[in-house]
C-alpha angles and dihedrals in degrees: 000000000000119000122251091250092054090049090052090050091051092052093054094046111105114251117232124201113247113242090234092064093066096079089049091053091047092050091050092050090049091052092049092049091048090051091049091050090049091054095041115005093200097050119098093006118120112249093244090055097048118107111267126194138205113237124190122200113200109201094026096156094058132096093271097030097060099054089037091055090049092052093046090052087063094046109112099221095051110102100165123025116196115194118197134182138141091251145356095029098117091071092047091052092048092048095047092045090066092066108106105243134111097256117105117221130213129177124217123192128200136350093296090066098038093095092053091049091055099041111117094001117155094185128026119194116195117197092147120135142070119307128239120266130197111294094019123117122207087255090059086066092059100093093057104030096044091065093045093053092045092054096043094048090048087058091047090053090055103040106028108015094162097050123114110247122214110195115203101155111112140273084045090177087068105024094061092055088047090054091048093052092048092051091048091053090051091049096238103097114142110172091201091064101048114084131171109214109236094152093115088067088055092049091050092048091051093048096046095044091047090051091051093048099037088238135138108274090213090059096049121093123192120169112219118201140178117043141320107262133074115302092004087073108087120178108200095223090170086069095050115136137176135202132041119349090237093058111014123179119225115237124215117214127189120248089250091053092047093052094045095045093045092053092046092052091047091051098038093111092050090049090059095041091053093045091053089051097214096325095107147299136267094309102142098046090043090052090050091049093046092049092049091048093047090050089054090052090050093049089053091048089052091056101260112154132230095020102167128184140153115245143155108255144148103291147155094210090118123035116257092001105108095188124045137154116239139143112292140184114224128212140170091291097045121257106031098175136004111212092197120198125323109265090212139012098060114136120240089250091055093048091054091045090051092054090046097052097049100078093047093046092047090051091052091050092049090049091055094046091050092049092053091054098258092128094135091054088045091053092049091050092048090052090049090050092051091051091047091049090053092053103040138033097207125091100191114055095179123202140149115263138196133200092262088064096052108113116243 
């Protein structure tokens, strides 16, 4: 048994780590880092080791394309930013390239350079087309923008067939079906990777509801379903919540508030067009919405979990309406899960609005399919609709849907 003095001496002696403990420490650190990366793939990873993606913007010199390109330049997961337009894009690329972020910027001008702009793209954002002017509806844009989307998506099918496509060009209710038909013809259609961007409707709903409630717009969540034009836009105000996503609080609005806010969201684009008095459309807010939506797609591609958005996609949420905007969960391969429509909890006003929007949305879809040359499919669908109309009185057979149910 050691003496008390020897024990005292042993206590005051400095303790040195044994060399054999170093591998154990290293292993433990490796396990902690792996766990952190599993929870949040971007956390704890040096910037130069984080996954970076190539994003192409088609229509980058336009009213939406320019601010959108600027915002994407500052998006962390963008490594290469390819800006394409038929003219005036070189100056935009030079200007945006001066913003101090890691993303490299290249400009591509004209059809001859479109393939190079799309080569290697993981995400393609398409705001190309003419803007709305006072007195114009989104459907008035169809004759010009339909052809633009058809040609650009054809190029995407050839040069980046596995990329996720974000369609902004209006009328989205028709241009997304056009894109789907083009991709089918080219043999590369993946419904999980084709998304119509309706996120501006969500941003408007959040902003208008927050204003009415005196709440923080960033803490308000309002799912917006249907389409992206007039009465086809349906904010589900009965499902409005505030607070953290982990523990949201449901908000109750009066019938008068619901009707007023619904109509304002539906006419938000017209409100801006009229306010600009012929000088443009909702370019800045649309660019902000598109950048936020693109960032969500990139987070999902990078492996982040529980990335939820509302978007206009191939869906069976409503009977005989092959494209419909609902809440989605995104993953590495695009749409990971479609939450569909709530089977209960909709207000009487929303149920009537849902039935009302279906015929108009279906007509816009059929118009896009027919333009893209899918007349045979259009005729079959019309025959199915006639048979369904003969056998049922309801327009909106609502049900939850998942990706496995999305028609190919």
